[in-house]
N, C-alpha and C positions, 0 to 999 in steps of 0.2 A: 558658400558655393557647394553645390552637390556634384558628385562625380557620377559617371555612367554606372559604376558598380553599386552606388547607393540607390540608383533607380532600378536595380535588378537586372541590368543588361550588361553586356560585355563592352568594353571600350573599343574593341575591334570588331566592327560589324562588316561582314562580307556579303556582297549580293549573292542571291541564290543562283543566278545564272551569269557567269562571266561573259563579257562582251565578245571574247574570241572563241568560245565554245562552238557556236553555230558555224563560224567560218571553218574551224578545224574539222567538224563533222562533214561539211560540204566537200572539203579537200579530200578526205578519206573516201567519200563516195565517188569522186571523180577518178580516183586512182583504182581502177578495177583490177582485182587480183585474178590471176589465172586459176582455173579449176585444177583439181588434182589430176584429172585426165589430160588436160593440156600440159601440165608440168611433166607428167610421165612421158607424153609424146615428145616433148622438147628434149628431155634427158636422153631418151632412147635414140633420137636422131643424132644428138651430139656424140653419144658413145659409138654409134655406127660410123661416124666420120673421123673419129680420133684414131690415129695410127697405132696407138698403144692398146686400144681396147676393141677395135673392130673385128678381130679374129677370135674373140672370147665369147662364151655363152654366159651372159649376165642376166640376172633377174632384177627388175626395177619395180619397186612398190612405192606408192605415194599415199600418205594419209595426212590431211590437214597441212599440206606443204612440207611435210617431213619425208625425205627420200631415204628408202632403205635399199641398199645394194647387197645382193648375195650372189654367190657363184665363185668360180676359180679363175685366177689370172696367173700368168707365167712369171711376173716380176713385180717387185715393189713399185717400180715406175708406173706400170699399168694400173696398179691399185690406186696410186696417188693421182694419176691422170683422170681416172674415173670419178674419184671424189671431187677433184677440181672442176670437172665438167658439171657435176651436180650443183656445186656452189655457185657456178657462174650462170645458172639458169634462173631467169626471173620467176619470182614467186616461191622459191625454195627458202624455208626458214631454218631447216636443220638437215644434216646428212648423217646417216648411220652407215658407215662403210664397213660391211661385214664380209668383204671379199677375202678369200683365202689365197695366199701366194703359194703355188706349188710348181714343182718342176714339170715341164711338159715332156711326154715321152715321144 
């Protein structure tokens, strides 16, 4: 009796194209991701509506779904609220919260 390894092949042959790959790719295409501009617009709107962040001047930048927050806020609660608003926005993959907490005069 000869084995698969005697014939020069591996006993574990996998098909080149799995049956579920096509389905998975179709599902990914159906779930359209928002553009960076749309993400930025949504984040800015959320920050304007948030009681903790609406009175601060914040800079929002988005690249490939990563939100970068810069500026100054008056409390750690405001900094945390701004970061949470970013994370709760559809399409955001990461948040770099570079806000500085400083006492307001």
